C-alpha positions in Angstrom: 16.1 -83.1 -78.8 18.2 -80.1 -77.6 16.6 -78.0 -74.9 16.2 -74.3 -75.6 17.3 -72.5 -72.5 16.8 -68.8 -73.3 15.4 -66.4 -76.0 18.8 -65.9 -77.7 19.1 -69.7 -78.2 15.6 -69.8 -79.5 16.3 -67.1 -82.1 19.6 -68.8 -83.1 17.9 -72.1 -83.5 15.3 -70.5 -85.8 17.9 -68.6 -87.7 16.6 -65.2 -86.7 19.2 -63.8 -84.3 21.1 -61.7 -86.8 17.9 -60.0 -88.1 16.4 -59.4 -84.7 19.7 -57.9 -83.4 19.5 -55.2 -86.1 16.0 -54.1 -84.9 16.1 -50.8 -82.9 12.8 -51.6 -81.2 12.5 -54.1 -78.3 9.0 -55.2 -79.5 8.3 -57.6 -82.4 7.0 -55.8 -85.5 4.6 -57.4 -88.0 7.5 -58.4 -90.3 9.3 -60.0 -87.4 6.2 -61.9 -86.4 5.6 -63.2 -89.9 9.2 -64.3 -90.3 9.0 -66.1 -87.0 5.8 -67.7 -87.9 7.1 -69.0 -91.3 10.3 -70.3 -89.6 8.2 -72.0 -86.9 6.1 -73.7 -89.6 9.2 -74.8 -91.5 10.9 -76.4 -88.5 7.8 -77.9 -86.9 7.7 -81.6 -86.2 6.0 -83.3 -89.2 4.5 -85.9 -86.9 3.0 -83.1 -84.7 2.1 -80.3 -87.1 0.7 -77.1 -85.7 -3.1 -77.1 -85.5 -5.0 -74.6 -87.6 -6.7 -73.4 -84.4 -3.3 -72.8 -82.8 -2.1 -70.9 -85.8 -5.2 -68.8 -85.8 -4.8 -68.1 -82.1 -1.3 -66.8 -82.5 -2.3 -64.5 -85.3 -5.2 -63.3 -83.3 -3.0 -62.6 -80.2 -0.5 -60.6 -82.3 -3.4 -58.6 -83.9 -4.8 -57.9 -80.4 -1.4 -56.7 -79.1 -0.9 -54.5 -82.2 -4.4 -53.1 -81.8 -3.8 -52.2 -78.1 -0.5 -50.5 -79.0 -2.2 -48.4 -81.7 -5.0 -47.6 -79.3 -2.5 -46.5 -76.6 -0.8 -44.2 -79.1 -4.2 -42.6 -80.0 -5.1 -42.1 -76.3 -1.7 -40.5 -75.7 -2.4 -38.1 -78.6 -5.9 -37.4 -77.3 -4.5 -36.7 -73.8 -2.0 -34.2 -75.2 -4.7 -32.5 -77.1 -7.0 -32.3 -74.1 -4.1 -30.9 -71.9 -3.5 -28.2 -74.5 -7.2 -27.2 -74.6 -7.2 -27.2 -70.8 -4.2 -24.9 -70.7 -6.0 -22.4 -72.9 -9.1 -22.5 -70.8 -7.1 -22.1 -67.7 -5.5 -18.9 -69.0 -9.0 -17.4 -69.4 -9.8 -18.0 -65.7 -7.0 -15.8 -64.3 -8.4 -12.6 -62.9 -12.0 -13.9 -62.9 -14.1 -14.6 -59.8 -15.5 -18.0 -58.8 -17.9 -19.2 -56.2 -16.4 -21.9 -54.0 -17.4 -23.9 -50.9 -14.5 -22.9 -48.7 -16.5 -21.8 -45.7 -14.8 -18.4 -45.8 -13.3 -15.6 -47.8 -10.5 -13.1 -48.1 -11.1 -9.5 -47.2 -8.9 -6.9 -48.9 -8.4 -3.4 -47.5 -11.4 -1.4 -48.6 -12.9 -4.5 -50.2 -15.8 -6.8 -49.6 -16.5 -10.5 -49.1 -19.4 -11.6 -51.3 -21.2 -14.9 -51.6 -24.5 -16.7 -51.5 -26.5 -18.7 -49.0 -28.3 -21.7 -50.5 -31.8 -22.6 -49.4 -33.5 -25.7 -50.5 -36.8 -24.4 -49.1 -38.2 -21.0 -48.0 -36.8 -20.0 -44.7 -37.0 -17.2 -42.1 -34.3 -15.6 -39.9 -31.6 -16.2 -42.4 -28.4 -14.9 -40.9 -24.8 -14.8 -42.1 -22.1 -14.8 -39.4 -18.5 -13.7 -40.0 -15.6 -14.8 -37.7 -12.0 -14.0 -37.7 -9.2 -16.5 -37.8 -9.4 -16.9 -34.0 -13.1 -17.7 -34.1 -14.2 -14.3 -32.7 -17.6 -13.1 -34.1 -17.0 -10.0 -36.2 -20.4 -9.3 -37.8 -23.8 -10.8 -38.2 -25.8 -9.9 -41.3 -29.5 -10.4 -41.1 -31.2 -11.4 -44.4 -34.6 -12.0 -42.9 -37.2 -14.3 -44.7 -36.1 -15.6 -48.1 -37.6 -17.9 -50.7 -36.0 -21.0 -52.0 -32.8 -20.6 -54.0 -29.4 -18.8 -53.5 -29.5 -15.5 -51.6 -26.7 -13.1 -52.1 -24.8 -11.4 -49.3 -22.0 -8.9 -49.0 -19.7 -7.9 -46.1 -17.9 -4.6 -46.4 -15.5 -5.3 -43.5 -17.3 -3.4 -40.8 -17.8 -5.1 -37.5 -20.8 -5.0 -35.2 -19.1 -2.3 -33.3 -18.7 -0.1 -36.4 -15.0 -0.6 -36.7 -13.2 -1.8 -39.9 -11.8 -5.3 -39.7 -8.2 -5.8 -41.0 -7.5 -7.5 -44.3 -7.2 -11.3 -44.1 -9.1 -14.5 -44.1 -12.5 -14.8 -42.4 -14.8 -17.7 -41.7 -18.4 -17.4 -42.8 -21.4 -19.5 -41.7 -25.1 -19.2 -42.1 -28.2 -20.3 -40.2 -31.9 -20.1 -40.9 -35.3 -21.4 -39.6 -38.0 -23.5 -41.3 -41.0 -25.2 -39.8 -39.9 -24.2 -36.3 -36.4 -25.7 -36.6 -33.1 -24.1 -37.1 -30.7 -25.4 -39.8 -27.4 -24.5 -41.5 -27.7 -23.8 -45.2 -24.7 -24.1 -47.4 -22.5 -21.0 -48.1 -20.5 -20.2 -51.2 -18.0 -17.4 -51.2 -16.6 -15.4 -54.1 -12.9 -15.4 -54.7 -10.5 -14.1 -57.4 -8.4 -16.6 -59.4 -4.8 -15.5 -59.1 -3.2 -18.3 -61.1 -3.9 -21.8 -62.4 -1.9 -25.0 -61.9 -2.2 -27.8 -64.4 -1.1 -31.2 -63.1 0.1 -34.1 -65.1 -2.3 -36.4 -66.9 -5.0 -37.6 -64.5 -4.3 -35.1 -61.8 -6.6 -32.4 -63.0 -6.4 -28.6 -62.7 -6.3 -26.5 -59.5 -7.0 -22.8 -59.1 -4.9 -20.6 -56.8 -7.3 -18.2 -55.2 -6.1 -14.8 -54.0 -5.5 -14.8 -50.3 -7.1 -18.3 -49.9 -4.7 -20.8 -51.6 -5.4 -23.7 -54.0 -8.7 -25.5 -54.7 -9.5 -28.2 -57.2 -11.3 -26.9 -60.3 -13.8 -29.7 -59.8 -14.9 -28.0 -56.6 -15.8 -24.7 -58.2 -19.6 -24.1 -58.1 -19.7 -21.1 -60.6 -17.4 -19.0 -62.7 -18.3 -15.3 -62.8 
């Protein structure tokens, strides 16, 4: 028996080379598979015919591959649709404010830095501290005793000495007391969405916050 050394020899042996060379696709289509199957049955060894189970297995494998290809096409279409919807949603976010866990905020000239302090339980001596980029304390805002939940705060840019702080980024922390112990509740600050970046499939969307830079949309706690 002559050994078949490569795919081209195989197709020539089965009489399929001319037809397959005319195909524009690199993958076998259903018609190609059926032609190949019929030729294989025609040229099989009569003393060792193909088992029914083997034939069924080949048909099943081809059906599985075809089904996966169709599924991939549908997923690609769905991905494109989701990306289009995401783009429309992103456009609606520009100019709006969001609450984000950045540990700080951006102060504009004549503006304020707003946010919330999160308390899982009632607490006393709730205090918000504002630091500049060098870590110097600029202002402490006393919020007193608060119930459980998110407590709003606002800093108008004035320091503890009564001066106005320059525009820029500021770090914000909070502390509180409960059951005789001091703890650090979480802080969310408000920021304006300047623009939106939509990554390729699987990368997600990021928001470019005014004066603060980018943040993943998944990290946004609230849209206002």
